[in-house]
N, CA, C and O atoms as CSV, one atom per row, in Angstrom:
chain,resi,resn,atom,element,x,y,z
A,1,MET,N,N,-12.286,-75.886,-20.481
A,1,MET,CA,C,-12.054,-74.364,-20.732
A,1,MET,C,C,-11.485,-74.251,-22.228
A,1,MET,O,O,-10.674,-75.116,-22.559
A,2,ASN,N,N,-11.811,-73.325,-23.104
A,2,ASN,CA,C,-11.610,-73.070,-24.393
A,2,ASN,C,C,-10.412,-71.997,-24.476
A,2,ASN,O,O,-10.632,-70.843,-24.108
A,3,GLU,N,N,-9.307,-72.327,-24.896
A,3,GLU,CA,C,-8.393,-71.305,-25.231
A,3,GLU,C,C,-8.150,-70.708,-26.381
A,3,GLU,O,O,-7.875,-71.609,-27.174
A,4,PHE,N,N,-8.101,-69.722,-26.887
A,4,PHE,CA,C,-7.854,-69.015,-28.071
A,4,PHE,C,C,-6.583,-68.308,-28.178
A,4,PHE,O,O,-6.157,-67.565,-27.294
A,5,GLU,N,N,-5.837,-68.615,-29.554
A,5,GLU,CA,C,-4.641,-68.034,-29.791
A,5,GLU,C,C,-4.717,-67.746,-31.190
A,5,GLU,O,O,-5.660,-68.025,-31.931
A,6,THR,N,N,-3.572,-67.124,-31.516
A,6,THR,CA,C,-3.608,-66.770,-33.200
A,6,THR,C,C,-2.721,-67.924,-33.855
A,6,THR,O,O,-1.891,-68.637,-33.291
A,7,LEU,N,N,-3.132,-67.920,-35.248
A,7,LEU,CA,C,-2.840,-68.849,-36.085
A,7,LEU,C,C,-1.515,-69.103,-36.131
A,7,LEU,O,O,-1.167,-70.266,-36.336
A,8,ASP,N,N,-0.478,-68.026,-35.941
A,8,ASP,CA,C,1.045,-67.987,-36.018
A,8,ASP,C,C,1.551,-69.096,-34.939
A,8,ASP,O,O,2.570,-69.763,-35.116
A,9,LYS,N,N,0.815,-69.194,-33.944
A,9,LYS,CA,C,1.385,-70.203,-32.622
A,9,LYS,C,C,0.996,-71.425,-32.738
A,9,LYS,O,O,1.042,-72.138,-31.736
A,10,ILE,N,N,0.615,-71.854,-33.740
A,10,ILE,CA,C,0.048,-73.332,-33.888
A,10,ILE,C,C,1.297,-73.863,-34.580
A,10,ILE,O,O,1.928,-73.295,-35.472
A,11,ASN,N,N,1.569,-75.136,-33.979
A,11,ASN,CA,C,2.536,-76.085,-34.506
A,11,ASN,C,C,2.493,-76.694,-35.602
A,11,ASN,O,O,1.330,-76.925,-35.931
A,12,ILE,N,N,3.518,-77.190,-36.571
A,12,ILE,CA,C,3.378,-78.166,-37.622
A,12,ILE,C,C,2.422,-79.209,-37.320
A,12,ILE,O,O,2.372,-79.635,-36.166
A,13,ASN,N,N,1.688,-79.655,-38.178
A,13,ASN,CA,C,1.006,-80.680,-37.909
A,13,ASN,C,C,-0.091,-80.714,-36.997
A,13,ASN,O,O,-0.802,-81.686,-36.741
A,14,GLU,N,N,-0.156,-79.631,-36.559
A,14,GLU,CA,C,-1.321,-79.475,-35.489
A,14,GLU,C,C,-2.774,-79.104,-36.256
A,14,GLU,O,O,-2.575,-78.672,-37.391
A,15,GLU,N,N,-3.856,-79.164,-35.965
A,15,GLU,CA,C,-5.034,-78.550,-36.368
A,15,GLU,C,C,-5.628,-77.551,-35.277
A,15,GLU,O,O,-5.325,-77.487,-34.086
A,16,CYS,N,N,-6.543,-76.795,-35.981
A,16,CYS,CA,C,-7.336,-75.676,-35.215
A,16,CYS,C,C,-8.452,-75.304,-35.671
A,16,CYS,O,O,-8.693,-75.495,-36.863
A,17,ILE,N,N,-9.194,-74.817,-35.010
A,17,ILE,CA,C,-10.579,-74.218,-35.803
A,17,ILE,C,C,-10.687,-72.734,-35.826
A,17,ILE,O,O,-10.140,-72.096,-34.927
A,18,VAL,N,N,-11.255,-72.205,-36.647
A,18,VAL,CA,C,-10.942,-70.812,-36.720
A,18,VAL,C,C,-12.156,-69.983,-35.806
A,18,VAL,O,O,-13.324,-70.337,-35.971
A,19,ILE,N,N,-11.916,-69.139,-35.074
A,19,ILE,CA,C,-12.853,-68.877,-33.880
A,19,ILE,C,C,-13.410,-67.307,-34.633
A,19,ILE,O,O,-14.599,-67.015,-34.764
A,20,ASP,N,N,-12.310,-66.480,-35.040
A,20,ASP,CA,C,-12.479,-65.044,-35.702
A,20,ASP,C,C,-11.401,-64.394,-36.647
A,20,ASP,O,O,-10.215,-64.705,-36.534
A,21,ILE,N,N,-11.808,-63.550,-37.516
A,21,ILE,CA,C,-10.728,-62.988,-38.117
A,21,ILE,C,C,-10.661,-61.341,-37.905
A,21,ILE,O,O,-11.590,-60.550,-38.067
A,22,LEU,N,N,-9.536,-61.102,-37.568
A,22,LEU,CA,C,-9.539,-59.578,-36.951
A,22,LEU,C,C,-8.738,-58.785,-38.188
A,22,LEU,O,O,-7.596,-58.339,-38.083
A,23,PHE,N,N,-9.584,-58.704,-39.390
A,23,PHE,CA,C,-9.009,-57.947,-40.380
A,23,PHE,C,C,-9.931,-56.916,-40.703
A,23,PHE,O,O,-11.066,-56.914,-40.227
A,24,ASP,N,N,-9.531,-56.059,-41.463
A,24,ASP,CA,C,-10.610,-54.932,-42.082
A,24,ASP,C,C,-11.452,-55.777,-43.002
A,24,ASP,O,O,-11.214,-56.984,-43.052
A,25,ASN,N,N,-12.650,-55.129,-43.914
A,25,ASN,CA,C,-13.710,-55.612,-44.578
A,25,ASN,C,C,-12.964,-56.207,-45.776
A,25,ASN,O,O,-13.322,-57.327,-46.136
A,26,LYS,N,N,-11.991,-55.613,-46.425
A,26,LYS,CA,C,-11.291,-56.004,-47.828
A,26,LYS,C,C,-10.510,-57.395,-47.368
A,26,LYS,O,O,-10.812,-58.484,-47.855
A,27,PHE,N,N,-9.658,-57.256,-46.549
A,27,PHE,CA,C,-8.669,-58.621,-46.474
A,27,PHE,C,C,-9.678,-59.569,-45.613
A,27,PHE,O,O,-9.272,-60.728,-45.523
A,28,SER,N,N,-10.722,-59.340,-45.066
A,28,SER,CA,C,-11.374,-60.426,-44.146
A,28,SER,C,C,-12.181,-61.255,-45.374
A,28,SER,O,O,-12.297,-62.480,-45.424
A,29,GLN,N,N,-12.768,-60.178,-46.459
A,29,GLN,CA,C,-13.385,-61.082,-47.697
A,29,GLN,C,C,-12.344,-61.961,-48.405
A,29,GLN,O,O,-12.662,-63.036,-48.913
A,30,ARG,N,N,-11.201,-61.519,-48.423
A,30,ARG,CA,C,-9.907,-62.457,-49.060
A,30,ARG,C,C,-9.940,-63.836,-48.359
A,30,ARG,O,O,-9.987,-64.893,-48.988
A,31,MET,N,N,-9.911,-63.746,-46.965
A,31,MET,CA,C,-9.766,-64.898,-46.145
A,31,MET,C,C,-10.934,-65.930,-46.304
A,31,MET,O,O,-10.845,-67.154,-46.203
A,32,ASN,N,N,-12.304,-65.009,-46.636
A,32,ASN,CA,C,-13.351,-65.905,-46.693
A,32,ASN,C,C,-13.248,-66.659,-47.859
A,32,ASN,O,O,-13.597,-67.839,-47.899
A,33,ASP,N,N,-12.754,-66.006,-48.888
A,33,ASP,CA,C,-12.664,-66.452,-50.419
A,33,ASP,C,C,-11.648,-67.546,-50.557
A,33,ASP,O,O,-11.767,-68.253,-51.557
A,34,ILE,N,N,-10.697,-67.800,-49.750
A,34,ILE,CA,C,-9.707,-68.905,-49.495
A,34,ILE,C,C,-10.627,-70.276,-48.430
A,34,ILE,O,O,-10.335,-71.471,-48.479
A,35,GLY,N,N,-11.442,-69.831,-47.781
A,35,GLY,CA,C,-11.857,-70.693,-47.154
A,35,GLY,C,C,-11.554,-70.692,-45.534
A,35,GLY,O,O,-11.860,-71.600,-44.762
A,36,ILE,N,N,-10.835,-69.378,-45.173
A,36,ILE,CA,C,-10.646,-68.969,-43.841
A,36,ILE,C,C,-12.003,-68.540,-43.159
A,36,ILE,O,O,-12.101,-67.344,-42.888
A,37,ILE,N,N,-12.943,-69.276,-42.882
A,37,ILE,CA,C,-14.181,-68.457,-42.239
A,37,ILE,C,C,-14.444,-69.221,-40.889
A,37,ILE,O,O,-13.944,-70.325,-40.677
A,38,GLU,N,N,-15.314,-68.527,-39.926
A,38,GLU,CA,C,-15.706,-69.064,-38.574
A,38,GLU,C,C,-15.811,-70.288,-38.731
A,38,GLU,O,O,-16.370,-70.569,-39.792
A,39,ASN,N,N,-15.376,-71.525,-37.852
A,39,ASN,CA,C,-15.481,-72.971,-37.456
A,39,ASN,C,C,-15.114,-73.553,-38.834
A,39,ASN,O,O,-15.759,-74.554,-39.147
A,40,SER,N,N,-14.109,-73.069,-39.801
A,40,SER,CA,C,-13.392,-73.753,-40.598
A,40,SER,C,C,-12.029,-74.179,-39.905
A,40,SER,O,O,-11.383,-73.433,-39.170
A,41,LYS,N,N,-11.629,-75.668,-40.285
A,41,LYS,CA,C,-10.474,-76.255,-39.830
A,41,LYS,C,C,-9.659,-76.110,-40.861
A,41,LYS,O,O,-9.855,-76.167,-42.075
A,42,ILE,N,N,-8.139,-75.796,-39.823
A,42,ILE,CA,C,-7.029,-75.665,-40.552
A,42,ILE,C,C,-5.660,-76.461,-39.992
A,42,ILE,O,O,-5.252,-76.312,-38.840
A,43,LYS,N,N,-5.076,-77.249,-40.891
A,43,LYS,CA,C,-4.078,-77.728,-40.442
A,43,LYS,C,C,-2.659,-76.874,-40.895
A,43,LYS,O,O,-2.527,-76.300,-41.977
A,44,VAL,N,N,-1.784,-76.922,-39.966
A,44,VAL,CA,C,-0.242,-76.585,-40.085
A,44,VAL,C,C,0.447,-77.405,-40.906
A,44,VAL,O,O,0.939,-78.279,-40.192
A,45,LEU,N,N,0.715,-77.563,-41.939
A,45,LEU,CA,C,1.641,-78.439,-42.887
A,45,LEU,C,C,3.016,-78.312,-42.916
A,45,LEU,O,O,3.733,-79.295,-42.728
A,46,PHE,N,N,3.564,-76.965,-43.180
A,46,PHE,CA,C,5.099,-76.682,-43.137
A,46,PHE,C,C,5.486,-75.403,-42.948
A,46,PHE,O,O,4.509,-74.723,-43.263
A,47,LYS,N,N,6.346,-74.715,-42.618
A,47,LYS,CA,C,7.118,-73.334,-42.793
A,47,LYS,C,C,8.204,-73.467,-43.567
A,47,LYS,O,O,9.034,-74.375,-43.618
A,48,SER,N,N,8.084,-72.204,-44.316
A,48,SER,CA,C,9.127,-71.857,-45.438
A,48,SER,C,C,10.625,-71.922,-44.617
A,48,SER,O,O,10.755,-71.874,-43.393
A,49,ILE,N,N,11.626,-72.032,-45.538
A,49,ILE,CA,C,13.045,-71.913,-44.911
A,49,ILE,C,C,13.302,-71.033,-44.106
A,49,ILE,O,O,14.101,-71.332,-43.219
A,50,PHE,N,N,12.694,-69.562,-44.121
A,50,PHE,CA,C,12.756,-68.774,-43.222
A,50,PHE,C,C,11.559,-68.520,-42.261
A,50,PHE,O,O,11.399,-67.427,-41.718
A,51,ASN,N,N,10.955,-69.287,-42.125
A,51,ASN,CA,C,9.613,-69.428,-41.159
A,51,ASN,C,C,8.666,-68.650,-41.721
A,51,ASN,O,O,7.591,-68.623,-41.123
A,52,ASP,N,N,8.773,-67.968,-42.769
A,52,ASP,CA,C,7.635,-66.919,-43.187
A,52,ASP,C,C,7.522,-67.125,-44.676
A,52,ASP,O,O,8.607,-67.034,-45.250
A,53,PRO,N,N,6.617,-67.348,-45.348
A,53,PRO,CA,C,5.265,-67.546,-44.595
A,53,PRO,C,C,5.209,-69.182,-44.363
A,53,PRO,O,O,6.088,-70.019,-44.568
A,54,THR,N,N,3.766,-69.351,-43.828
A,54,THR,CA,C,3.633,-70.880,-43.538
A,54,THR,C,C,2.654,-71.467,-44.302
A,54,THR,O,O,1.763,-70.696,-44.660
A,55,ALA,N,N,2.546,-72.836,-44.723
A,55,ALA,CA,C,1.773,-73.324,-45.455
A,55,ALA,C,C,0.666,-74.023,-44.547
A,55,ALA,O,O,1.063,-74.628,-43.551
A,56,TYR,N,N,-0.669,-73.979,-44.820
A,56,TYR,CA,C,-1.754,-74.576,-44.218
A,56,TYR,C,C,-2.707,-75.237,-45.232
A,56,TYR,O,O,-2.942,-74.811,-46.363
A,57,LEU,N,N,-3.189,-76.273,-44.693
A,57,LEU,CA,C,-4.029,-77.183,-45.390
A,57,LEU,C,C,-5.532,-76.523,-45.071
A,57,LEU,O,O,-5.952,-76.702,-43.927
A,58,ILE,N,N,-6.212,-75.913,-45.825
A,58,ILE,CA,C,-7.882,-75.076,-45.696
A,58,ILE,C,C,-8.725,-75.871,-46.818
A,58,ILE,O,O,-8.431,-75.689,-47.999
A,59,LYS,N,N,-9.752,-76.736,-46.472
A,59,LYS,CA,C,-10.472,-77.168,-47.126
A,59,LYS,C,C,-9.952,-77.820,-48.465
A,59,LYS,O,O,-10.426,-77.381,-49.512
A,60,ASP,N,N,-8.983,-78.866,-48.522
A,60,ASP,CA,C,-8.208,-79.751,-49.476
A,60,ASP,C,C,-7.622,-78.563,-50.277
A,60,ASP,O,O,-7.827,-78.638,-51.488
A,61,SER,N,N,-6.943,-77.496,-49.849
A,61,SER,CA,C,-6.024,-76.763,-50.584
A,61,SER,C,C,-5.058,-76.356,-49.554
A,61,SER,O,O,-5.303,-76.205,-48.357
A,62,ILE,N,N,-3.572,-76.144,-50.342
A,62,ILE,CA,C,-2.707,-75.720,-49.509
A,62,ILE,C,C,-2.378,-73.856,-49.626
A,62,ILE,O,O,-2.010,-73.253,-50.634
A,63,ILE,N,N,-2.598,-73.396,-48.532
A,63,ILE,CA,C,-2.338,-71.914,-48.726
A,63,ILE,C,C,-1.121,-71.474,-48.040
A,63,ILE,O,O,-0.787,-71.904,-46.936
A,64,ALA,N,N,-0.422,-70.550,-48.761
A,64,ALA,CA,C,0.662,-70.020,-47.927
A,64,ALA,C,C,-0.113,-68.492,-46.845
A,64,ALA,O,O,-0.903,-67.630,-47.228
A,65,ILE,N,N,0.377,-68.638,-45.779
A,65,ILE,CA,C,-0.020,-67.276,-45.278
A,65,ILE,C,C,1.064,-66.682,-44.454
A,65,ILE,O,O,1.702,-67.461,-43.745
A,66,ARG,N,N,1.412,-65.245,-44.437
A,66,ARG,CA,C,2.319,-64.632,-43.670
A,66,ARG,C,C,2.158,-64.705,-42.391
A,66,ARG,O,O,1.013,-64.952,-42.013
A,67,ASN,N,N,2.983,-64.560,-41.592
A,67,ASN,CA,C,3.092,-64.656,-40.299
A,67,ASN,C,C,2.352,-63.589,-39.707
A,67,ASN,O,O,1.663,-63.788,-38.706
A,68,ASN,N,N,2.464,-62.216,-40.377
A,68,ASN,CA,C,1.703,-61.017,-39.836
A,68,ASN,C,C,0.386,-61.230,-40.147
A,68,ASN,O,O,-0.401,-60.479,-39.572
A,69,ASP,N,N,-0.087,-62.069,-40.919
A,69,ASP,CA,C,-1.383,-62.026,-41.276
A,69,ASP,C,C,-2.070,-63.168,-40.293
A,69,ASP,O,O,-3.191,-63.013,-39.808
A,70,ALA,N,N,-1.384,-64.142,-40.105
A,70,ALA,CA,C,-1.803,-65.420,-39.309
A,70,ALA,C,C,-1.914,-64.941,-37.991
A,70,ALA,O,O,-2.546,-65.579,-37.149
A,71,LYS,N,N,-1.306,-63.777,-37.712
A,71,LYS,CA,C,-1.513,-63.081,-36.283
A,71,LYS,C,C,-2.788,-62.575,-36.052
A,71,LYS,O,O,-3.112,-62.326,-34.891
A,72,LYS,N,N,-3.787,-62.327,-37.229
A,72,LYS,CA,C,-4.972,-61.656,-37.044
A,72,LYS,C,C,-6.030,-62.697,-37.102
A,72,LYS,O,O,-7.198,-62.346,-36.937
A,73,ILE,N,N,-5.707,-64.061,-37.341
A,73,ILE,CA,C,-6.722,-65.003,-37.270
A,73,ILE,C,C,-6.539,-65.818,-36.088
A,73,ILE,O,O,-5.498,-66.453,-35.916
A,74,LEU,N,N,-7.608,-65.832,-35.172
A,74,LEU,CA,C,-8.000,-65.999,-33.975
A,74,LEU,C,C,-8.505,-67.805,-34.134
A,74,LEU,O,O,-9.322,-68.149,-34.989
A,75,VAL,N,N,-7.926,-68.689,-33.265
A,75,VAL,CA,C,-8.157,-69.974,-33.313
A,75,VAL,C,C,-8.205,-70.702,-31.956
A,75,VAL,O,O,-7.821,-70.219,-30.891
A,76,ARG,N,N,-8.707,-71.877,-32.131
A,76,ARG,CA,C,-8.683,-72.808,-31.099
A,76,ARG,C,C,-8.065,-74.080,-31.455
A,76,ARG,O,O,-8.532,-74.711,-32.403
A,77,ARG,N,N,-7.078,-74.520,-30.807
A,77,ARG,CA,C,-6.327,-75.865,-31.041
A,77,ARG,C,C,-7.393,-76.914,-30.859
A,77,ARG,O,O,-8.170,-76.798,-29.912
A,78,LEU,N,N,-7.512,-78.156,-31.880
A,78,LEU,CA,C,-8.246,-78.976,-31.639
A,78,LEU,C,C,-7.986,-80.254,-30.694
A,78,LEU,O,O,-8.796,-81.129,-30.388
A,79,ASN,N,N,-6.813,-80.142,-30.363
A,79,ASN,CA,C,-6.052,-80.985,-29.316
A,79,ASN,C,C,-6.221,-80.606,-28.027
A,79,ASN,O,O,-6.188,-81.365,-27.058
A,80,ASN,N,N,-6.422,-79.300,-28.009
A,80,ASN,CA,C,-6.494,-78.761,-26.688
A,80,ASN,C,C,-4.838,-78.616,-25.918
A,80,ASN,O,O,-4.769,-78.157,-24.778
A,81,GLU,N,N,-3.962,-78.916,-26.433
A,81,GLU,CA,C,-2.432,-78.953,-25.963
A,81,GLU,C,C,-2.129,-77.615,-26.417
A,81,GLU,O,O,-2.574,-77.040,-27.411
A,82,LYS,N,N,-1.077,-77.081,-25.305
A,82,LYS,CA,C,-0.243,-75.792,-25.400
A,82,LYS,C,C,1.010,-76.320,-25.800
A,82,LYS,O,O,1.393,-77.192,-25.020
A,83,LYS,N,N,1.860,-76.077,-26.838
A,83,LYS,CA,C,3.229,-76.824,-26.916
A,83,LYS,C,C,4.310,-75.597,-26.858
A,83,LYS,O,O,5.517,-75.836,-26.899
């Protein structure tokens, strides 16, 4: 059974696959430009000192994404564990 959740719920050192991006067209294009597209793999690297933003490894680049934006990226955990 596939369970989907938002990117902000994924823990540090976990990997996930992008299922959908829930932004308007302009911001959705920005996500595409930085490599966040359907079926792309994302690894959570670390959170800033105040837990926002979070750093993600996306296609060999480290990208910081604010939690409010990460809540609009639907993903599936690769290890299928909920923590």
